[in-house]
VOGU-3710 file (C-alpha; in Angstrom, 3 decimals, decimal comma):
1> mfdidlwrei> 26,169/2,574/-39,549  22,399/2,680/-40,123  21,505/0,464/-43,101  18,142/1,595/-44,490  18,010/-1,320/-46,921  18,355/-3,799/-44,069  15,473/-2,229/-42,140  13,308/-2,007/-45,244  13,922/-5,683/-45,872  13,036/-6,574/-42,270
11> fqsinmnrtr> 9,722/-4,713/-42,353  8,906/-6,201/-45,747  9,506/-9,657/-44,293  7,204/-8,902/-41,360  4,514/-7,564/-43,710  4,751/-10,530/-46,071  4,440/-13,010/-43,196  1,657/-11,357/-41,237  0,193/-14,552/-39,803  3,560/-15,656/-38,502
21> silsgftvaf> 4,299/-12,202/-37,083  0,884/-11,890/-35,438  1,210/-15,343/-33,899  4,637/-14,489/-32,499  3,425/-11,132/-31,204  0,285/-12,583/-29,624  2,355/-15,001/-27,529  4,450/-12,159/-26,121  1,568/-9,701/-25,713  -0,599/-12,226/-23,865
31> aillftilfg> 2,236/-13,152/-21,499  2,904/-9,487/-20,642  -0,840/-8,755/-20,376  -1,409/-11,577/-17,905  1,769/-10,684/-16,021  0,635/-7,045/-15,663  -2,891/-7,904/-14,490  -1,719/-10,477/-11,946  0,845/-8,192/-10,370  -1,525/-5,224/-10,518
41> itnglintfe> -4,263/-7,054/-8,588  -1,727/-8,294/-6,055  -0,455/-4,762/-5,464  -4,068/-3,660/-5,031  -4,618/-6,274/-2,317  -1,412/-5,227/-0,577  -2,534/-1,578/-0,748  -5,831/-2,557/0,873  -4,106/-4,267/3,789  -1,668/-1,406/4,250
51> egfkddatns> -4,493/1,148/4,129  -5,836/-0,222/7,396  -2,557/0,755/9,096  -1,991/4,034/7,286  -3,900/6,121/9,800  -1,946/5,139/12,924  1,680/4,575/13,819  2,579/0,935/13,180  4,125/0,610/16,655  0,973/1,757/18,454
61> ifvqsgrttk> -0,579/0,097/21,505  -4,185/0,905/22,457  -5,285/0,390/26,072  -9,053/0,346/26,659  -11,170/-0,410/29,703  -14,475/-2,239/30,094  -16,326/-4,199/32,741  -15,089/-7,230/34,631  -16,495/-10,609/33,641  -15,019/-12,554/36,548
71> ahkglqvgrk> -15,019/-12,074/40,300  -11,566/-11,472/41,778  -10,225/-10,746/45,266  -13,732/-10,383/46,646  -14,788/-7,888/43,976  -17,970/-8,601/42,036  -18,550/-9,280/38,343  -19,603/-6,335/36,161  -17,394/-3,779/37,881  -16,531/-0,887/35,561
81> iqfknedfdf> -12,844/-0,119/35,107  -12,279/3,632/34,870  -8,911/5,031/33,845  -7,753/8,274/35,480  -4,846/10,687/35,120  -2,902/8,738/37,725  -3,093/5,618/35,538  -1,749/7,582/32,585  1,131/8,817/34,771  1,692/5,265/36,067
91> ikeefgdkve> 2,243/3,854/32,565  4,436/6,788/31,582  6,667/6,439/34,638  6,599/2,647/35,023  7,852/1,816/31,536  10,203/4,751/30,951  12,231/4,470/27,748  10,083/1,591/26,471  7,454/4,216/25,640  8,101/6,497/22,668
101> fitariyknv> 4,905/8,617/22,688  1,879/8,449/24,973  -1,520/10,148/25,102  -4,912/9,726/26,697  -8,206/10,105/24,859  -11,591/11,429/25,943  -14,478/11,273/23,472  -17,379/13,731/23,341  -20,071/14,375/20,753  -20,815/18,064/20,226
111> tasfrseqns> -22,789/20,401/18,032  -20,337/22,847/16,484  -21,390/26,163/15,023  -19,826/29,240/13,482  -22,113/32,119/12,552  -24,947/30,540/10,566  -23,192/27,226/9,914  -23,763/24,234/12,219  -23,007/20,512/12,292  -22,335/17,592/14,651
121> ytvravhpdh> -18,819/16,306/15,254  -16,740/14,152/17,581  -14,294/15,793/19,971  -11,140/13,960/20,960  -9,425/15,384/24,002  -5,757/14,393/23,863  -2,182/15,057/24,951  0,369/16,620/22,554  1,926/13,228/21,682  -1,325/12,214/20,013
131> qflektlmke> -0,202/13,995/16,847  2,515/11,409/16,281  0,362/8,391/17,103  -2,388/9,463/14,717  0,008/10,740/12,023  -1,841/14,053/12,009  -0,607/16,432/9,287  -0,905/20,096/10,209  -2,212/22,321/7,406  -2,096/25,627/9,256
141> gryinqrdvd> -1,344/26,785/12,776  -0,244/24,388/15,491  -1,296/21,299/17,405  -2,231/20,976/21,081  0,869/21,655/23,229  1,829/20,947/26,824  1,059/24,491/27,922  -2,535/24,015/26,745  -2,765/20,902/28,919  -1,159/22,523/31,949
151> ertkvvvigr> -3,304/25,667/31,786  -6,502/23,972/30,541  -6,837/26,484/27,747  -9,979/26,504/25,623  -8,338/25,917/22,268  -9,084/23,385/19,536  -7,541/21,988/16,370  -10,079/21,148/13,663  -9,994/18,725/10,742  -9,973/19,721/7,098
161> lveedlfakt> -13,609/18,767/6,538  -14,760/20,640/9,646  -13,101/23,728/8,215  -14,789/23,170/4,856  -18,196/22,693/6,514  -18,161/25,688/8,824  -15,551/28,103/7,461  -16,043/27,947/3,695  -16,197/31,747/3,444  -13,356/32,653/5,794
171> iaigkyinls> -10,120/31,442/7,396  -10,605/29,249/10,470  -7,319/30,022/12,276  -7,850/32,551/15,067  -11,651/32,314/14,934  -13,841/31,084/17,806  -16,013/28,008/17,325  -19,032/27,218/19,510  -19,072/23,638/20,790  -22,411/22,909/22,460
181> giqykivgtf> -22,587/26,409/23,926  -18,905/26,918/24,832  -16,503/29,069/22,805  -13,077/27,690/21,809  -10,317/29,383/19,860  -9,085/27,553/16,744  -5,285/27,351/16,789  -4,748/24,861/13,965  -6,233/22,846/11,117  -5,096/19,383/10,064
191> sdegndneer> -5,479/16,680/7,438  -5,293/12,918/7,874  -4,324/10,268/5,337  -6,562/7,657/6,960  -10,090/8,512/5,819  -12,646/11,313/5,745  -13,998/10,468/9,188  -10,642/11,344/10,723  -10,848/14,792/9,147  -14,181/15,458/10,860
201> iiympvstaq> -12,547/15,296/14,293  -11,985/18,242/16,645  -9,041/18,013/19,064  -8,783/19,805/22,406  -6,504/19,486/25,468  -7,407/16,493/27,642  -7,385/18,626/30,802  -9,803/21,123/29,265  -12,313/18,378/28,475  -12,009/16,996/31,999
211> lvygnndyld> -12,749/20,449/33,436  -15,608/21,352/31,098  -17,300/17,954/30,806  -17,627/16,774/34,398  -14,847/18,466/36,371  -13,104/15,112/36,917  -9,889/13,305/35,962  -11,475/10,442/34,000  -9,938/9,065/30,801  -11,629/6,923/28,142
221> qinltynpkm> -8,505/5,407/26,634  -4,707/5,425/26,839  -2,651/5,078/23,647  1,090/4,819/23,257  3,834/3,797/20,883  6,601/1,474/21,990  10,285/2,117/21,347  10,805/1,411/17,599  14,055/-0,396/18,431  11,977/-3,266/19,821
231> dfdqalafst> 11,535/-6,278/17,557  8,226/-8,082/17,119  8,643/-10,460/20,071  9,779/-7,671/22,391  6,786/-5,544/21,360  4,334/-8,338/22,120  6,034/-9,044/25,450  5,760/-5,342/26,272  2,005/-5,212/25,623  1,575/-8,384/27,705
241> litkklknrf> 3,484/-6,729/30,553  1,255/-3,624/30,340  -1,830/-5,847/30,539  -0,483/-7,694/33,559  0,506/-4,519/35,424  -2,851/-2,828/34,823  -4,819/-5,927/35,842  -2,880/-6,043/39,083  -3,458/-2,318/39,582  -7,239/-2,671/39,152
251> svaptdqrai> -7,553/-6,098/40,817  -8,750/-7,774/37,646  -8,563/-11,562/37,210  -5,649/-12,589/34,951  -8,047/-14,548/32,716  -10,556/-11,697/32,369  -10,320/-10,602/28,734  -12,816/-7,731/28,747  -12,023/-5,571/31,754  -8,741/-4,280/30,301
261> rvrnmaqgak> -8,052/-4,728/26,602  -4,620/-4,043/25,128  -4,310/-4,102/21,335  -0,842/-4,106/19,832  -0,517/-2,982/16,215  2,570/-5,175/15,903  0,278/-8,188/15,607  -1,660/-6,618/12,768  1,516/-5,399/11,078  2,987/-8,894/11,194
271> avnaisfglg> -0,199/-10,362/9,745  -0,201/-7,799/6,931  3,461/-8,471/6,165  2,808/-12,224/6,103  -0,218/-11,831/3,818  1,637/-9,422/1,544  4,608/-11,780/1,331  2,348/-14,759/0,632  0,433/-12,919/-2,079  3,631/-11,609/-3,612
281> lmvmvigfgt> 5,213/-15,059/-3,635  2,115/-16,695/-5,103  1,787/-14,166/-7,905  5,545/-14,236/-8,473  5,319/-17,971/-9,126  2,259/-17,586/-11,365  3,720/-14,545/-13,101  7,043/-16,166/-13,847  5,201/-19,313/-14,876  3,400/-17,138/-17,406
291> liagivgisn> 6,711/-15,693/-18,566  8,210/-19,154/-18,932  5,193/-20,196/-20,982  5,749/-17,106/-23,126  9,434/-17,916/-23,456  8,655/-21,484/-24,550  6,045/-20,178/-26,978  8,285/-17,577/-28,582  11,155/-20,078/-28,696  9,068/-22,668/-30,528
301> imifivkert> 7,785/-20,058/-32,931  11,306/-18,786/-33,656  12,535/-22,327/-34,322  9,611/-22,846/-36,688  10,236/-19,483/-38,374  13,892/-20,301/-39,030  13,024/-23,743/-40,360  10,330/-22,196/-42,574  12,852/-19,738/-43,979  15,520/-22,352/-44,802
311> keigirkalg> 15,017/-21,954/-48,553  15,064/-18,190/-48,207  18,336/-18,469/-46,341  19,719/-20,682/-49,120  18,782/-18,116/-51,743  20,393/-15,341/-49,726  23,612/-17,330/-49,398  23,561/-18,122/-53,108  23,320/-14,399/-53,778  26,364/-13,742/-51,620
321> aqpkqivsii> 24,852/-12,942/-48,189  27,228/-13,479/-45,285  26,147/-15,713/-42,330  26,342/-12,669/-40,017  23,862/-10,780/-42,202  21,398/-13,674/-42,216  21,553/-14,025/-38,427  21,162/-10,240/-37,964  18,023/-10,080/-40,105  16,297/-12,871/-38,175
331> liesviitti> 17,321/-11,552/-34,761  16,339/-7,931/-35,441  12,978/-9,098/-36,776  12,481/-11,147/-33,602  13,402/-8,227/-31,339  11,075/-5,812/-33,171  8,084/-8,153/-32,960  8,750/-8,980/-29,299  9,281/-5,331/-28,269  6,179/-4,000/-30,006
341> sgyvglligv> 4,038/-6,898/-28,777  5,328/-6,510/-25,225  4,477/-2,812/-25,257  1,004/-3,529/-26,621  0,468/-6,151/-23,896  1,588/-3,636/-21,274  -0,793/-0,951/-22,571  -3,733/-3,363/-22,634  -2,901/-4,653/-19,143  -2,666/-1,152/-17,676
351> gvldwatpvl> -5,854/-0,182/-19,493  -7,702/-3,198/-18,063  -6,525/-2,326/-14,543  -7,594/1,317/-14,924  -10,986/0,254/-16,273  -11,508/-2,312/-13,522  -10,341/-0,093/-10,611  -13,865/1,117/-9,609  -15,174/-2,466/-9,758  -12,231/-3,933/-7,852
361> kdyfikdpgv> -12,774/-1,460/-4,985  -15,976/-3,344/-4,179  -13,806/-6,437/-3,665  -11,363/-4,606/-1,377  -8,687/-4,196/-4,031  -7,403/-0,624/-3,806  -5,485/1,145/-6,581  -4,290/-1,930/-8,505  -1,212/-1,171/-10,544  2,239/-2,398/-11,447
371> snslvigati> 5,532/-0,592/-11,738  6,777/0,072/-15,251  10,225/-1,215/-14,332  8,813/-4,641/-13,445  6,886/-5,028/-16,692  9,760/-3,626/-18,749  12,020/-6,181/-17,061  9,591/-8,956/-17,994  9,454/-7,692/-21,593  13,248/-7,563/-21,806
381> tlilagtlag> 13,338/-11,141/-20,488  11,044/-12,238/-23,319  13,109/-10,261/-25,844  16,306/-11,947/-24,678  14,569/-15,325/-24,740  13,292/-14,654/-28,267  16,738/-13,484/-29,336  18,418/-16,575/-27,930  15,731/-18,839/-29,370  16,201/-17,258/-32,802
391> ylpakrasri> 19,984/-17,052/-32,669  20,764/-20,736/-32,246  18,681/-22,066/-35,153  19,545/-18,993/-37,263  23,250/-19,591/-36,660  22,825/-23,239/-37,593  20,815/-22,377/-40,705  23,342/-19,753/-41,804  25,991/-22,489/-42,031  23,955/-24,703/-44,369
401> kpivalrdd> 25,233/-24,865/-47,904  22,984/-23,076/-50,394  22,322/-26,251/-52,432  21,206/-28,142/-49,322  18,958/-25,272/-48,181  17,302/-25,034/-51,582  16,468/-28,751/-51,501  14,938/-28,518/-47,991  11,301/-29,517/-47,642
//
């Protein structure tokens, strides 16, 4: 049953011993404050690393061509490697179920206009699978499909910011956009979680770009995702195999690193995971070190508090207080101080992180923050530590005879 006299007595004790209460609370609040800031900054660093991989599928492989830097099989240095449709088909057929999605890319810079609005954008000519590699999110309409590629239709899908630039006063879907003098029908609009630059892209069928811009079958790049069932070592072996096959196909020296470049996102993903794990482990050690320091601090303070209140305990026993009542008063007082102080430390820590967020962005720390459950868990740990630290000496003191307690110095 709720005992109002007990609670009144507890708050009176806290008020009468303000210095002691503030000292106890400061130890807890500082530990939680430091714990919150450390974990918040670490999460911000992890967010920064993950942001670099947010735009593309994590199992992506990018195949790019360049110029040879070494002579090979009688062919001279400086030879340009040019991918074509047949190379795209070769990869698709050669590796079968090892490939999840695959697309080519052709890049063109165009001047886009609609009525009186005009701006410059990049066109990416792609296959339908590109949507899944780029993690493109359709807002309205549809993406490029296989029929568009087969029939070389003049259709485009525009990014959110292109729509905002050119179609602020109307709906873009179904309208025709002029790209450097050629009309294309808009069949879809998309958004992209990567960055604003990705939302200033215009997509069209790869075959349409080949027809309109050169009437050829040239490709600038080939991108694919490997089967997600592959582990890290299998993924790296797969990208190495692609490199070897393409170098043989184009008669490129095995040691030539620039003619054909294959970049596997698995390497970056592994590096990010390793960095994230290392940062998490480091801050975990520091954070729990801080908590242990807080636990030691609150424990020492509770021992001192109980010793300081030995005479008070003697008086209470002389007046008929039961040992259980004495222990309850000390423990509840400890829990109240620890809980309030922990919450204050949490609020200050979160406030510091919110205040510092714009500054931390300049140091590549994105959206620093910490989950409430983690900080609440840390606070509960300190509360339990304070409770245990107060219980043992309080239990011992409650057994002292009143006459002995009253004589204590």
